[in-house]
FIKOL-896717 format. One record per residue (C-alpha): residue in one letter; x, y, z. Coordinates in pm, whole numbers. Layout:
N
<rec residuo="a" east="X" north="Y" up="Z"/>
...
END
This chain:
218
<rec residuo="x" east="4706" north="-1190" up="-1842"/>
<rec residuo="x" east="4840" north="-1031" up="-1521"/>
<rec residuo="x" east="4593" north="-858" up="-1291"/>
<rec residuo="x" east="4567" north="-670" up="-963"/>
<rec residuo="x" east="4318" north="-773" up="-694"/>
<rec residuo="x" east="4231" north="-492" up="-449"/>
<rec residuo="x" east="4105" north="-583" up="-101"/>
<rec residuo="x" east="4055" north="-431" up="243"/>
<rec residuo="x" east="4030" north="-633" up="565"/>
<rec residuo="x" east="4034" north="-950" up="356"/>
<rec residuo="x" east="3737" north="-847" up="141"/>
<rec residuo="x" east="3798" north="-816" up="-234"/>
<rec residuo="x" east="3651" north="-493" up="-377"/>
<rec residuo="x" east="3781" north="-488" up="-734"/>
<rec residuo="x" east="3994" north="-662" up="-995"/>
<rec residuo="x" east="4189" north="-484" up="-1269"/>
<rec residuo="x" east="4343" north="-656" up="-1571"/>
<rec residuo="x" east="4681" north="-510" up="-1669"/>
<rec residuo="x" east="4637" north="-447" up="-2042"/>
<rec residuo="x" east="4815" north="-111" up="-2083"/>
<rec residuo="x" east="5184" north="-19" up="-2075"/>
<rec residuo="x" east="5107" north="218" up="-1784"/>
<rec residuo="x" east="4835" north="165" up="-1524"/>
<rec residuo="x" east="4801" north="447" up="-1272"/>
<rec residuo="x" east="4679" north="405" up="-914"/>
<rec residuo="x" east="4555" north="680" up="-684"/>
<rec residuo="x" east="4266" north="863" up="-518"/>
<rec residuo="x" east="4181" north="1091" up="-813"/>
<rec residuo="x" east="3899" north="964" up="-1039"/>
<rec residuo="x" east="4110" north="977" up="-1356"/>
<rec residuo="x" east="4340" north="695" up="-1237"/>
<rec residuo="x" east="4304" north="346" up="-1387"/>
<rec residuo="x" east="4276" north="200" up="-1034"/>
<rec residuo="x" east="4087" north="443" up="-811"/>
<rec residuo="x" east="4103" north="396" up="-431"/>
<rec residuo="x" east="3888" north="661" up="-266"/>
<rec residuo="x" east="4067" north="686" up="68"/>
<rec residuo="x" east="4257" north="973" up="232"/>
<rec residuo="x" east="4556" north="743" up="298"/>
<rec residuo="x" east="4603" north="718" up="-79"/>
<rec residuo="x" east="4765" north="1008" up="-267"/>
<rec residuo="x" east="4591" north="1164" up="-568"/>
<rec residuo="x" east="4856" north="1007" up="-794"/>
<rec residuo="x" east="5003" north="737" up="-573"/>
<rec residuo="x" east="5182" north="484" up="-797"/>
<rec residuo="x" east="5216" north="357" up="-1153"/>
<rec residuo="x" east="5231" north="-4" up="-1274"/>
<rec residuo="x" east="5437" north="-53" up="-1589"/>
<rec residuo="x" east="5398" north="-349" up="-1825"/>
<rec residuo="x" east="5688" north="-441" up="-2053"/>
<rec residuo="x" east="5645" north="-778" up="-2219"/>
<rec residuo="x" east="5615" north="-1032" up="-1938"/>
<rec residuo="x" east="5773" north="-797" up="-1684"/>
<rec residuo="x" east="5554" north="-589" up="-1454"/>
<rec residuo="x" east="5701" north="-325" up="-1223"/>
<rec residuo="x" east="5552" north="-82" up="-971"/>
<rec residuo="x" east="5684" north="268" up="-902"/>
<rec residuo="x" east="5579" north="493" up="-614"/>
<rec residuo="x" east="5507" north="849" up="-733"/>
<rec residuo="x" east="5642" north="1027" up="-423"/>
<rec residuo="x" east="5321" north="946" up="-236"/>
<rec residuo="x" east="5258" north="1088" up="111"/>
<rec residuo="x" east="5223" north="754" up="291"/>
<rec residuo="x" east="5446" north="539" up="71"/>
<rec residuo="x" east="5398" north="209" up="-108"/>
<rec residuo="x" east="5490" north="-129" up="41"/>
<rec residuo="x" east="5548" north="-464" up="-130"/>
<rec residuo="x" east="5534" north="-769" up="99"/>
<rec residuo="x" east="5576" north="-539" up="399"/>
<rec residuo="x" east="5880" north="-350" up="265"/>
<rec residuo="x" east="5873" north="16" up="157"/>
<rec residuo="x" east="5971" north="51" up="-209"/>
<rec residuo="x" east="6035" north="324" up="-464"/>
<rec residuo="x" east="6038" north="99" up="-770"/>
<rec residuo="x" east="6035" north="-279" up="-790"/>
<rec residuo="x" east="5957" north="-555" up="-1037"/>
<rec residuo="x" east="5655" north="-760" up="-932"/>
<rec residuo="x" east="5651" north="-1136" up="-889"/>
<rec residuo="x" east="5340" north="-1357" up="-891"/>
<rec residuo="x" east="5142" north="-1329" up="-564"/>
<rec residuo="x" east="5329" north="-1017" up="-444"/>
<rec residuo="x" east="5115" north="-809" up="-208"/>
<rec residuo="x" east="5121" north="-429" up="-243"/>
<rec residuo="x" east="5010" north="-236" up="64"/>
<rec residuo="x" east="4876" north="120" up="50"/>
<rec residuo="x" east="4720" north="237" up="374"/>
<rec residuo="x" east="4472" north="-31" up="484"/>
<rec residuo="x" east="4434" north="-157" up="127"/>
<rec residuo="x" east="4613" north="-463" up="-8"/>
<rec residuo="x" east="4662" north="-521" up="-381"/>
<rec residuo="x" east="4763" north="-872" up="-486"/>
<rec residuo="x" east="4950" north="-916" up="-813"/>
<rec residuo="x" east="4843" north="-1232" up="-992"/>
<rec residuo="x" east="4982" north="-1378" up="-1313"/>
<rec residuo="x" east="4716" north="-1615" up="-1451"/>
<rec residuo="x" east="4974" north="-1818" up="-1645"/>
<rec residuo="x" east="5160" north="-1901" up="-1325"/>
<rec residuo="x" east="4854" north="-1942" up="-1107"/>
<rec residuo="x" east="4610" north="-2171" up="-1283"/>
<rec residuo="x" east="4306" north="-2251" up="-1081"/>
<rec residuo="x" east="4311" north="-1922" up="-889"/>
<rec residuo="x" east="3964" north="-1853" up="-753"/>
<rec residuo="x" east="3812" north="-1571" up="-952"/>
<rec residuo="x" east="3592" north="-1321" up="-772"/>
<rec residuo="x" east="3284" north="-1193" up="-949"/>
<rec residuo="x" east="3260" north="-816" up="-920"/>
<rec residuo="x" east="2908" north="-690" up="-977"/>
<rec residuo="x" east="2784" north="-334" up="-997"/>
<rec residuo="x" east="2420" north="-268" up="-918"/>
<rec residuo="x" east="2235" north="-169" up="-1233"/>
<rec residuo="x" east="2484" north="-331" up="-1470"/>
<rec residuo="x" east="2330" north="-518" up="-1760"/>
<rec residuo="x" east="2394" north="-876" up="-1857"/>
<rec residuo="x" east="2477" north="-1016" up="-1516"/>
<rec residuo="x" east="2525" north="-1390" up="-1530"/>
<rec residuo="x" east="2693" north="-1667" up="-1337"/>
<rec residuo="x" east="2733" north="-2042" up="-1374"/>
<rec residuo="x" east="2472" north="-2253" up="-1198"/>
<rec residuo="x" east="2600" north="-2385" up="-864"/>
<rec residuo="x" east="2635" north="-2755" up="-806"/>
<rec residuo="x" east="2340" north="-2920" up="-634"/>
<rec residuo="x" east="2395" north="-2990" up="-266"/>
<rec residuo="x" east="2257" north="-3291" up="-78"/>
<rec residuo="x" east="2320" north="-3127" up="260"/>
<rec residuo="x" east="2011" north="-3081" up="478"/>
<rec residuo="x" east="1863" north="-2732" up="481"/>
<rec residuo="x" east="1971" north="-2513" up="771"/>
<rec residuo="x" east="1820" north="-2169" up="821"/>
<rec residuo="x" east="2154" north="-1985" up="837"/>
<rec residuo="x" east="2359" north="-2203" up="602"/>
<rec residuo="x" east="2429" north="-2071" up="251"/>
<rec residuo="x" east="2168" north="-2212" up="15"/>
<rec residuo="x" east="2270" north="-2335" up="-331"/>
<rec residuo="x" east="2043" north="-2078" up="-496"/>
<rec residuo="x" east="2107" north="-1779" up="-268"/>
<rec residuo="x" east="2076" north="-1450" up="-457"/>
<rec residuo="x" east="2034" north="-1076" up="-437"/>
<rec residuo="x" east="1714" north="-947" up="-597"/>
<rec residuo="x" east="1717" north="-584" up="-716"/>
<rec residuo="x" east="1394" north="-411" up="-604"/>
<rec residuo="x" east="1439" north="-58" up="-741"/>
<rec residuo="x" east="1628" north="144" up="-1001"/>
<rec residuo="x" east="1716" north="62" up="-1362"/>
<rec residuo="x" east="1792" north="-302" up="-1280"/>
<rec residuo="x" east="1470" north="-370" up="-1083"/>
<rec residuo="x" east="1366" north="-734" up="-1113"/>
<rec residuo="x" east="1717" north="-862" up="-1183"/>
<rec residuo="x" east="1861" north="-1141" up="-969"/>
<rec residuo="x" east="2233" north="-1176" up="-890"/>
<rec residuo="x" east="2319" north="-1536" up="-788"/>
<rec residuo="x" east="2563" north="-1552" up="-495"/>
<rec residuo="x" east="2780" north="-1836" up="-623"/>
<rec residuo="x" east="3125" north="-1688" up="-552"/>
<rec residuo="x" east="3305" north="-1653" up="-220"/>
<rec residuo="x" east="3287" north="-1272" up="-243"/>
<rec residuo="x" east="3040" north="-1062" up="-444"/>
<rec residuo="x" east="3067" north="-682" up="-437"/>
<rec residuo="x" east="2764" north="-467" up="-510"/>
<rec residuo="x" east="2702" north="-93" up="-533"/>
<rec residuo="x" east="2858" north="205" up="-705"/>
<rec residuo="x" east="3237" north="257" up="-668"/>
<rec residuo="x" east="3313" north="587" up="-493"/>
<rec residuo="x" east="2957" north="620" up="-364"/>
<rec residuo="x" east="2866" north="307" up="-171"/>
<rec residuo="x" east="3010" north="-43" up="-210"/>
<rec residuo="x" east="2926" north="-347" up="4"/>
<rec residuo="x" east="3072" north="-697" up="-10"/>
<rec residuo="x" east="2868" north="-1010" up="48"/>
<rec residuo="x" east="3091" north="-1296" up="165"/>
<rec residuo="x" east="2993" north="-1664" up="165"/>
<rec residuo="x" east="3093" north="-1838" up="487"/>
<rec residuo="x" east="3028" north="-2192" up="617"/>
<rec residuo="x" east="2750" north="-2068" up="847"/>
<rec residuo="x" east="2587" north="-1838" up="591"/>
<rec residuo="x" east="2637" north="-1501" up="422"/>
<rec residuo="x" east="2766" north="-1178" up="576"/>
<rec residuo="x" east="2770" north="-823" up="440"/>
<rec residuo="x" east="3011" north="-537" up="515"/>
<rec residuo="x" east="3071" north="-180" up="391"/>
<rec residuo="x" east="3403" north="-159" up="205"/>
<rec residuo="x" east="3411" north="165" up="6"/>
<rec residuo="x" east="3237" north="500" up="-41"/>
<rec residuo="x" east="3124" north="785" up="182"/>
<rec residuo="x" east="2759" north="674" up="189"/>
<rec residuo="x" east="2708" north="376" up="416"/>
<rec residuo="x" east="2471" north="109" up="286"/>
<rec residuo="x" east="2184" north="5" up="512"/>
<rec residuo="x" east="2043" north="-333" up="614"/>
<rec residuo="x" east="1673" north="-320" up="703"/>
<rec residuo="x" east="1717" north="55" up="758"/>
<rec residuo="x" east="2024" north="33" up="984"/>
<rec residuo="x" east="2366" north="153" up="856"/>
<rec residuo="x" east="2626" north="-117" up="784"/>
<rec residuo="x" east="2983" north="-62" up="902"/>
<rec residuo="x" east="3311" north="-236" up="823"/>
<rec residuo="x" east="3226" north="-520" up="1062"/>
<rec residuo="x" east="3049" north="-806" up="878"/>
<rec residuo="x" east="2679" north="-851" up="958"/>
<rec residuo="x" east="2501" north="-1186" up="908"/>
<rec residuo="x" east="2232" north="-1184" up="640"/>
<rec residuo="x" east="1894" north="-1353" up="688"/>
<rec residuo="x" east="1645" north="-1457" up="420"/>
<rec residuo="x" east="1433" north="-1156" up="325"/>
<rec residuo="x" east="1675" north="-890" up="452"/>
<rec residuo="x" east="1662" north="-564" up="251"/>
<rec residuo="x" east="1985" north="-385" up="155"/>
<rec residuo="x" east="1999" north="-31" up="23"/>
<rec residuo="x" east="2308" north="104" up="-156"/>
<rec residuo="x" east="2330" north="442" up="-325"/>
<rec residuo="x" east="1951" north="464" up="-346"/>
<rec residuo="x" east="1903" north="113" up="-488"/>
<rec residuo="x" east="1709" north="-142" up="-281"/>
<rec residuo="x" east="1793" north="-512" up="-296"/>
<rec residuo="x" east="1660" north="-816" up="-112"/>
<rec residuo="x" east="1867" north="-1111" up="8"/>
<rec residuo="x" east="1711" north="-1451" up="-66"/>
<rec residuo="x" east="1868" north="-1759" up="91"/>
<rec residuo="x" east="1662" north="-2042" up="-50"/>
END
């Protein structure tokens, strides 16, 4: 099934499966794909699904829509095409043509039934900043208090879309966190997090949209 992967500055913030004939994209909350950014028009573009063909049409947006760096009005999408709207990039992926594509787990704080496959055991020696095999985010407050979210994917997004969203990215030297969406900046140990990634340490406390979480790396 084709899907759209939305990212900013290389950090994935959401995935949307294309299941409807028309999928709308824009800043207004009633769109199927909502991007809360002033560079995005209220009703920016529409993605149309007809059999195996998927096309994108710009809805006379203020800042335009680009596919692979070229401004377009309407164009059929090919696997791995990159749509650019402002600073956001939306990658079109057709699962049938792209087997083995790394899936990104998108997690919302407070969501029920969070689960992930157990990571493979690692024989590497323990290093204080290196990503541990059982690294996780532990929810400390709110409806999901006590829940653990294993950090087994390259990118895990947490928070509430439109309010405060942060992305935790697994890197060779450890985990980093950055603010990617929403008007309310998340905090790390009481200090606001910006768009620049900040390295996480075992025991660090994150707060997003009033929910406290603790990073555990080991």
